[in-house]
C-alpha angles and dihedrals in degrees: 000000000000117000135195131196135223132203118202089224119207100146095118091046097043097102091047090050093052094044090051091051093050095046094048097044114132106188094187092064130068112266137162116254136176126239131200111224134199113272113288090354100108097113095043090047091051090052091050092050092046090052087059090052099255123145109235139177121207111176109218131189132192112245130179110239117201127205129175092262105027151013127225138179111232135175111244131178113268090216113037113224098012136103129173121227133185113212149131097262096199090057104036108028098109095039091054093049089051091057115112110257096021114119102176146307118278101251144180120202089001091299125108112253119236115232111221119234090235089064092053089048090052092051091052090051090050091051090051093048104060149351127233094037118182119225123196141163090206121132113240136196110263125223137152123001114240138177132213109243102191144017130043092318094051111148095022110135128207146131134278109246138180127220127176090350094305129103118234142179111239136180124196121217100216103208096055100029092235125143124212118211118217133173109229125180113243090238089066094058134072130190116255110177142317122260133183120250115261 
């Protein structure tokens, strides 16, 4: 079956997105933020934060690990080195940074960036859509805008891209500049409009 790929492209709006987040930040209210963790310490860091009573979100995907003598399905972080946390920044900033495994907040202009709820909702939809997702921060050639017409990602817009000679459906998670690769049947996509490559 033929497949296409979509990237929820925000490259040209990225600076605007970050500036909006910084300007609208209200540190005395609960918001979702993003933390950098120590390498391969996402799960342990989540446990430490949960012990302190924080609400966290660590997107996990099932991946097939292969060794010379066996294969095993394991749950691995979708985004290596990242964990989402909901907190009142003004009250808990220092306590969070002092948590084992936490490196720092993802920031722009020296201020932690707020992660929009719509992005978390999109990640949850992605996790429910497929296994063995591919995540990359690579820059791709942009093409025609498309929209998913059915399924859990219905209404999601993006751009047809090509990587290694194959066409894929990709979605970008704005706050961490990561792109998730999905295989989507052509029948589930419709053309939206043409754009020029950036």
